[in-house]
N, C-alpha and C positions, 0 to 999 in steps of 0.2 A: 203683610196682612191687610193694611189699610187700602192697598191698591185694589184688592178683591172687593172690598165693600164699596169703594168709589165706583168700580165697574158695575156692581149690582145696582147702585143708585142711578147710574146713567141709563141703565136698561129701563128703569122705572120712570124716567123723565117723560113728561107729557107736554103737549101744546098748551093745555090748560094752566099748568104750573108756570110755563114761560110767560103766558099772557098775564097771569097774576103778578109775577115778578116785575113785568114791564110797568104795570100801573101803580104798584105800591111796594117796591123792593124794601123800603125802609120803614114800612108801617109795622109797628109791634104786633105780635100775635094777640088775639083776643083772649081775655081771661076765661071766656066760656069754653075754649078749647081745652081738652083734657090734659092735665099735667101727669105724665107718666114717669115715675121714679125708676131709677136703675134696677132695683130689686123687683119691682113690679114687672118691668120689661123682661127680666130673666125668668120670672115665674110664668108669665104668659107664653113666652117662647118655649119653655120646657113642656108646658101643658099641650101646646099645639104641635110641637115637633114629633115626628114618628120615630126618631132614633131611640128615645127611651122606651117606647112601646115595643120596639123590636128586641131591645135588650131584655125587657121584662118577659117577653115570650121565650127567650133563650134560658132565662132563669127558671121559668115554669117547666120547660123541657128537662133541665138538669135536675130539678126536684123530682120529676117523674122517674128519671134514671136512678136517683137515690132510693126511691121507694122500690123499684125493681131489684136493686142490689140487696135489699134485705131478704129477699125470697131465697129459699134453699132450692136445690135442683128438684125438678118434678119427679114424683114417683111414677113407675111405669107398671102396666099390667099387660102381659103377653099371653096369647093363646096359640099353641102349636098343635098341629095334627100330623101324625106320622102314620105310615103304612095305610094310606087311604085305599079303599078297595079299587082294584083295577080290573084287568081282564085275564082270563086264563087262570093260571096258578095264583095270581094276585087278587082273585076276586073274593076271597074269603074275608068277610067283615070282622071275623074274630081277631084279625091281626091289627085292627085300628087302635091307635093310641092317641089320646087327647091329653095335652098338658097345659095347665094354667099356672102362671107364675106371677108373683108380685115382687117388684125390685125397688130398692131404695139406695140412694148414694149417701154414704157417710163421708162428709167433707172433713178433711183433716188439715192441720197446720194453720187454722185461723183464716181460711179463704173468705168466708162471709164477712168477717170484720174488715179484711183488706179491701174487698169490693166496696163495702160501705164507705170506707175512708177515701177510696178513689172517686166514688160518686159525689161525696161531700166536697172534695177538692174541685170537681167539675162545677158544682153550685157556686163555689167561691170564684172560679174563673168567670162564670156568667155574670156574677154580681159586680166583678171589676169592670166588665163591659158596660154595665149600667152607669157606674160611677164615671167611666170615661166619656160616655155620651153626655151626661150632665155637665162634665167639665168642659167639653168642647162647645156646648151651647152657651155656657156662661162666658167662656173666653171670647166667642164670636160677638155676643151681645155687648159685653163690656167694651171691646174695641170699637164696634160700630157706634155705640152710644157716645163714646168719647169723641170719635170722629165727627159725629153729627153735632155735638155740643161745640166742638172746636170750630166747625163751619159756621155755626150761629154767632160765635164770638168774632169770627173774621168778618161776617156780614155787618155786625155792629160797628166794628172798626172802620169798615168801608163807608158806612152811613155817617159816622162822625167826620170822616175825611170829606164826604160829599157836602155835609153841612158847612164845614169850614171853607171849602172851595166855593160854595155858593155865596157865602158872606163876603169872602175876599173878592169875588167877581163883581159883586155889587159895589164894593168900595172902590175898586179900580175903575169901574165903568163911570162912576161919578167924577173921578179925577180926569179920565179921558174926555168926558163930556165938557169938563172945565178947561180942557187943553193943558192940563198939568202933567199928563203922561201921554206917551205915544199910543197910537191906535194898536200897535203890536201888543201892548200890555193887556188890553181888553181881549184881544184874540187869544193870547196865551191863557188868560184866566178862564175864558170860555172853554178852551181845549182841556184844561185841567179839570173843570167841572164835568165835562162830557166823559172824560176818562173815569172819573170817580163814579158817575152814574152807571157806566158800563160795568165797572167792577162790582158795584152794588147789585146790579141785575144778575151778573154771573154768580156771585156768592149766594144770592137769594135762591136761585134755581138749585144750586148745589146743596144748600142746606135743606131745602124742601125735599129733594130727591133722597138724601140720606135719611131724613126722618121717615119718608115713605118706605125706604128699604128696611128700616128698623121695624116699622109697624107690620111689614109683610111677614115677619118672623112669627107673628101670631095671627096671620090671615086677615089683617085689618087694612082698609084703605082710607081710614079716617085721619084727619090732620091731628097731630099730637104736639104737645109742648114738652121740653126737656128740662131737667133740673140742672141749672148752671153750676151748681156746687161741685159737680164732677170735675170741673176745671181747677179745683183747688186741692188736689190730692197732694199729700206730703210724702217725702222720700222715706225709704226704710234703710237707714245707714247703719249697717252692722256687718260683722265678719260672716262670711259665707263659706261653709264647708260641705262635704258630701252628706253629712248627717242632717243638714238643713233642707235638703231637697226632698220634696214630697209631692209626687204627682200620680194620677191614676195609671199613667203609662208604666211607672215602676211597679205599682201595685199589681198591674196585670201580669208583668213578667214574673213577679214573685209568686203569684197564684199559679202560673204555668209551671214554674219550677216545683212548687208543692205538688201539683198534679203528677208531674213526672216521677217524683219521689214515691208518691202513692202507687203509681203504676209499677215502679220497680219492686215495691213490696208485694204487689199482686203477683208479679212474675216470680218472685222469690218463693212465695208459699205454694205456687202452682207446682213446684218441684216436689212437694210432698204428695205422694200418690193417694188418691181417694180409694175407699173401699166400697164396692157395690155388692150388697148382699141381696139374696133373693130366696123366696120360699114359695112353694106351690104344691100342686097335686097332679098326679098322672093317673088317668083311667085307661085300663087295658080292655080292648074288645067291647063286646056288648054285655059282658057279665058285670058283676059288681066289684071286680077286682080294682083296687085303688092303692096308690103308693104316695107317700109324702116325699117331696124332693126339696133340696135346698142347695145353695151355691154361693160362692164368694169370688169376685174378680178384682184383680189389682193391676193397673196399667204399669208397664215397664218403660224405662228410658225417659221418664219425665224430667230427670235432673239436668240432662244436657240441654234440652230445649229451654228450661227455666233459666239456666245461667246465661244463655244468649239473650233472652228477653230482659233480664236484669241489667246486663251490660248496655243494651240499647237504651233503656229507660234512664239509667244514670248518665249516659252520654247526653241525652236530651236535657236532663236537669242541669248538667254542667254548662250546656250551651245557653240555656235561659239565664243562668247566673252570670255568665260572661257578658251576655247582652245587657243585663241589668246594670252591671258595673260600668260597662262602656257608656251606656246611656246616662248614668249618674254623673260620670266625668264630664260628658258633653253638656249636661244641664248645669253643672257647677260653672263651667266656663261661660255659658250663656247668662246665668244669673249674675255673675260678676260683671259681664259686659253691660247688662241692663242696668245694674246699679251705677256703674261708672258713668254711663250715658245720662242717667236720671240726675245724678249729683252734679255732673258737668253742666247740664241744662239749667239746674237750679242756681249754680254759681253765676252763670251768664245772666239769668233773670235778676239776681240780686244786684249785679253790677249795673245793668240797665236801669233798674228802678232806683238804685241808690245814687248814681252819678250821672249817667248819660241822659236819661229822660229829663231830669230837672234842669240840666244845663241846656238841653235842646229847647225846653219850654222857655227858659230865660232868654235864649237867643231869639226865639220867635217873638217874644214880647218886645224885646229891644228893637228887632227889625220892624215890627209893626208900628211901634211908637215912633221910630226914626222915619219910617215911610210917611206916616201921617204928618210929621213935622217937615217933610221934604228933605231930610238928611240922607235917606237911603232910597235906592231904586226898588221898583217892584220885583226885580230879580232877587234882591236880598231876601225879600219876604217869601218868595217862592222857594228859594234854597233852604231857608229855615224851616218852612212848613214840610218840605219833602224829607228833610233830615229827621224831623220829629215823627213823621208818618212811618218812615223806614224803621226807626227804632221800635215803635210800637208793633209793627208787623214782625220784626225780628223777635221781640219778646214773645209774641203769640206763637211763633214757630218754636222757640225754645220751650215754651209751656207745653205745647203739643208733644214734643219729644220727651219731656219730663214725665208727662202723664202716661203716654203709651208705654214707655220703658218701665214705669212703675207698675203698670198693670201686668206686664209680662213677668216682672220680678215677683209680684205678689202670687201669681199663678204657680210659681216654682217653689217659693219658700214660705208663703203665707204672710199674714200680717205680723209686723214686728211688735213684740211686747215691751214697748218703751214709748216715752213721750216723743211725739213726732212734731217737728217744726212745720208750721203752716205757711203757705205762700201769702204774700201781701195781696 
């Protein structure tokens, strides 16, 4: 998922953003730039995106179908003319017969109610499409927002490294100028600083592009600030079963199954023949002779066709049910994998924060102190600094994994109704 967002961000990259990063990669964003919270971003994206509008149009069409389903079959009025005057022996107008007839269908077996139920199930299918559109937009925005926030944290870490590298370069240069260290030490310090500058520029461009990609979801090209608290999400550690999974994809399949069952009911009641009755009058010739006529018609053989339609509709319902159960199994496996990955990343972060980083900081302090006293070489300082930087970058990578997996997990099972442990 994140690869798609990064690709979108790269498309939005511009020379202006690159130039800005060149001149001030580590300059903090101005407080005058709008701070866009996650929920605000989701709301703006939903309002701007056309997918919900398309789904709402489908709902409107389904509601129209529901209104039509309430209507009974239309009445009919027919006029028939027989024995119209012709030529020769058929030219006598006295033989002319004019018949007017009014007909109405008497629906039997609950056909109208079945039609209405089918139309209502169509509305529910369309509504599930709207829920799915909102779900997809939220999913995309939450992932992109987290990626953009992560990129900002990585830029911050690169800037801290640049600051340390610049300070260390100045200290080593003074020792080199005093002939206390070889010229190679100064060259290595300069190389380390240049690498830190290059990383800061690259991360600044990436962070800017990801924020631009996020703002493009609501049609904006303005610079925005993000809420860094999204990088402090807590895990949802709990047992996961099929009943815990809840997504619009499953709701959509359930709605399709309900529509198939409603269609089966429509096919079933269609086997009950309707009665069409008619009443009218017939006029004979040019005289005032008039007769009242009436009739009833009942179709035959409707049961065989009805049974075939019922079997087809029930087969479709069974297919949707099977697809729903298969999808639920797949989502349970995914949810458990997301949870394992999230908790594993959290365990790694706890170990890094609790033991590895403090020891690396202590080693750096000792190396720096020893270097200032002449007990250690500049290589010891470089190695200690690189170790600490690598641990911090590793922690950020684990944090990204924890957050993105937690987002995916939440989209499958919702928020946990329990006290959640927060990250340090």
